[in-house]
N, C-alpha and C positions, 0 to 999 in steps of 0.2 A: 119597209115593204113598199112596192110600187104597184100601180094599176097594171092589169094585163096588157093593155095596149102600149104602155111604155116599154114593155119587154117583147113586143112583137106578137102577142097573143090576141085572140079574139076577146072582146069584153065579156062574151058569154061564158068564158071558161069557168069562173068560180061557180056559177049556177049549175053548170053541167056536172062539175065535180061533186057539188053538194047533192045533186040528184042521185048520182051513181053510188056515193057512199051511204047516203040515207037509206036507199033501197037495199043495199047489201046488208046493212045492219038489221033492217027490218026482216030480211029473209034468213037471218041467222049466220051470216058469214063470220061474225065475231061479235062479242059484246060491245067492243069499242074499237076505234081506230084513230090514227092521227096521220095527216098528210101534209107534206111540204113540197112545194113546186117552185122552182126558180129558173132564171135564165140570165145569161150575161152578168153573173155576179150579183143579181138582185132577186130578192125574195118576192114572189108573186102571190102565193097562196100558202097559208099556214093556219090550220085549225084542227080541232078534234071532233069526233063523231061518236055518238052512243055513250055508253058508260063503261066503267072499268070492270064491272061484273054484271051478271044477268039480273041480279037483285035490283028492282026498280028504285030502291033507295040508295044505290051505289053512286059514287061520285061520277060526274060527267067527265069524259075524256077531253083534254085540251092540248094546246101546243107544248105544255110543260109536263104532260104525263110521261112517266118513265116506264119504258117497255123492256122486256127481256129480248135482246136482239138475236139470241141463238147464233146461227152461223154467220151473221153479219160481223161477229167477233173476228172471224177469219180475215176479213179485209180491212175493216175500220181499225182494228187493233193490231193483230199479229202481222199482217202483210205490211202495214205502215211502219211498224217497228223494224221489220226486216229491211225495208227500203232505206230507212235511216242508217242502219248499220252497214249496209252495202255501200252507200254513199261515203261513209266514213272509212271504208277500207277494212272494216272489221269482219265482214261476212262475205264469203266467196260462194257464189251459187253453185259452182262446179266442184267444190270440195264435197266429200262424202259426209253424210249426217253423222256417221260413226266417228269421224275425226273430231267432231265437236262433242259427241256423246259416246265416250269409250265403252259404256255399258251396252251400246247397240252393236254387239260383236258377233251375232249369229252369221255363219257363212253366207246364207242366202240374202243377207241384207248388207253385205260388204260394199256393194257398188251403188247403193241408193245415195243420190246427191241431194243437196238442198233444193236444187232446181226441180228435181222429181217430186219432192214434197210439195212445192208450190204449184205444180201442174197436175197433181194427183196421179202421177205415173210411178209411184214407188212400189206398186204391186200389192199393197195392203188390201185386206178385206174391207168392206164398206163399214161394218159395225160389229161390235160384240158387246154384250152386257157385262162388262168387267166390273161394273159398280156393284153387282150382286155379292161379290166376294173380295174385292180389292179396294184399297184406299191409298191415296197419296202418289207422288211422282215416282218414288223408287219402285213400288209394286207395279205401277202401270208400265214403266219403262221395261221392267223385267218381263211382263206379260207380252207386250208388243214385240219385244225381241224374240221371245220364244214361240210365238204363234206363227204358223206357216203362211207364206205369202200366197196370194191368189194367182199371181203371174210374175214372171221374171221382171226385175226392175227395168223401167223404161220401155216396156213393150206394149202396155195397155193403159188407157185412162180409166180409172175407177175412183169415183169420189169417195174419199175415206177421211173420217175424223182423225185417224191415227197420224196422217200426214201432218196435220196442224197441231196435234198434241205434241208431236216430236219437234216441230218447228218452234213452238212456244218454249220448249225446254232448251233448244239451241240458242234462242235469243237470251234466255236467262243466263246460260253459261257464259256467253260472250259479254253480256252487259254486267254480270256480277251482281245483279239485283233482280227481285221478282218481276215478272212481266207487268203486273198492275202498277208497280212503282215506276218502272221505266216509262210506261205510257203516260202516267199522270205528270211526270216531270218533263217529258220531251214533247208530248202531243196535246193531251187534253187540257192541262194547266195553261200552257202558253196560248192556246186558242180560246180560252175562257169557256170551255165546255164543262160547266159546273154540274150538269146532270149526268155526266158520263163517267162510268167506271165499273169496276167489279165489286161484288159484295157490298151493295148499297147499305148505308147507315139505316138503322131501324127508324130513325126520325123521318126518313123519306117514304116509309111504307104506305102512308095514305095517298101518295102520288103514284105508286107503282101498280101497274096492271097485273092482277093475278093470272096465273096460267092454268095448268091442268090439275084435276083432282087426282092425287097419287096416294093410294092407301099405304104404300111402303114408307112414305115420308110423312104420314100423319094427316092427309087430307089435301086441301087446296094449297098449291104451291104459290106462295105470296111473299115477295121480298127476298127470295133466294132463287138461285138459278134453276130453270126447268130441266135442262139437260142433265141426265143422271150421271153420266161419266164426268162432266165438269163438276158436278156436286161432289162426287167421290174424290175428285182432285182438289177439293178445298174451295171450290167456287171460282178459282182463277185458272184458266186453261187457254191454250192457243186456239181451240176450235169453238168454244162457247163460254158464256159467263158474263159477257159485257151487257150493261144496261145503259140506256140513253133515251133522250127525247127527240121528237121530230125537230124541235128548235135547234138542239145541239148538232144533229146530223146535217141540218142545212148549212151550218157553219163549216163542217167537215167537207161537204160537197162543194161549197164555194172555193175552199182551199184547193181541192183536187182539180177543179176546172180552171182555176187561175194560175196553174203551173207550180203549185207548191208554196205560194206566198199569199198571205192575207194580212193586210195592214202592215204592222211592224214585224209580224211573225214570218220568218223564212224557214220553212220546214224541209222542203224537198226541191230538187231542181226540176224544171220542166222536162228535160230529157229523160230523167229517171222515171217520172210518171208516164211519159209516152211509151217508154220501153216496157215497163212493168204491166201496163194495161193493154198491150197489143197481144192478139191471139198468137200462140206459140207454135202451132202446127195446123196443117189442114185436116188432121184427123180428129181434132177436138176443138170445142169452143173455148177452152181454157187459156187464160192469160197467166201471168205470174200472180197467183193468189186469187185474182179476180176472174170472173167469167165474162163472156161476151155474148151478144144476142145471137139467136138462131131461130129458125122457124118454130113456132109454138112456145117460145120461152116467155117468161114473165115480163119481158121487155115489150111485149106486144108486137105489132106489125111494122112500126115505123122508125124505131131507134136505128141510127146508122150503124154500119158494120164496125165503125171505130169506137162505138160505145162500150162501156164496161159497167158491171154491176154484180150483184149477188142477192141471194135470198136466204131467209132463216126459217127454221122449222116452226117456230112459234107464230109465223104469219107475217114476217117482216121482209122488206125488200128495198133495195136502193139501186137506181140506174142513172148513169150520167152519160150524156152525149156531147163530147167535145166539139163535134162539127157544128152543132146548133147551140151549144152553150147551155143545154137544158139538164136539169136534174129533177128526178121524181123519187120521193121517199115515202113509202107507205108502211106504217107500223100498225100491227094488230095483235090481239091475243086470241087468235082463232082456235087455239088448243083448249080454251076454257069453255066447257069443263072437260072436253075429251079431244084427243088428237085425231079422232075419226072424221072430224069436220074438214071437208076439202073445198068448201065454197070460196075460200080465199083465192084459189088459183085463177078463176075467171075474173075475180075482182081486180087482181093485179094487172091483167092484160087490158081490162076495160079502162082503168085509170091511165095506164101508159098511153093507150091509143087516144083517149080523150085529150090528153095534154098535147100530144104531137099533132093531132088533127086540128088543134086550135091555133097552131103557128100560122101566121098570115104573111110572113116575109121570107119563107124558104120553102122550096118544093119538097114534097115527100114522095118516097118510093117504098112501096110495101114489099114484104119478103117474097111473095109470089112473083112479083115483077122482077125482083133481083135474080131469082132462080131462073126465070125464063131467059133473061139477058145472058146469064152465065152459060146456059145450054145453047144459046144462039137461036132460040125459037121465037 
């Protein structure tokens, strides 16, 4: 870890971040949080805030606390696996999902491509509580195949977990191994991300931040996945189920911003990362798997248009700006004890803005200015 000024930040950045996070915890944004900030391949800020639970005797959060990443699974795990397979020539984004999953044979789904899954343009509904009656991959695939689409494939962007449930299954069919095993062997293991994986071992439970109180599953969800559909799929799914620490995700962010290589590990080509993290159309902020900044997003006001990131329902987020070499990772368990808590949304933007406003060696342009320039006003 280096001092802020060594990475082109104001020396006041750590104190400003500490103030924002401490105030947010005190105001009930989450019981605890962990934050990692880096620039130009160097870690600048890494620490935890608050506790893992609301109980005053609970363990304090730190850089090694393990969090349920929720939909960060989509990008850190599933999208990365898909990028690796595409580079190897094993995955064709313009082939239909049904060509990899013959069970996806409903006529209305015949034209859905892998690219549509990645950009959330498959036409699927946003969500359904399949977990109430169904378990396992076979039943979920049957249900997704049989449920009506919300729109013809390729005509509308609607964020849907089904896109990534299916993509995870596609990866497993191609690789011939479960998604969690593929990622451990090809990504997390080589990068030394020891805190990262699905279905964490029970020995790690003291380090895991609990999430929501769920009476259906016996009370406080602790040590197993919060997302009910991922739980019904056995804890390993393309849309949710991954656990990790801020420390590990900082390693992943450094890899992505360094062009796919970190030390002796060569995971992806720079051109692959650039292509997959670029916005795919003017009608949506979506890249391939990843999202990109837009006015009002969790990236705040100053991340460049070339940035990419994602959020997770449990209160997690990751944003990376290749133009300025910056990454910001914020992990919380804001759903503890209830998902009704929405205070994390403002916190994400405040942290992102504080980091970017502390850069002293690069000019910033906020989104309002960008929009005025585009309109020519």
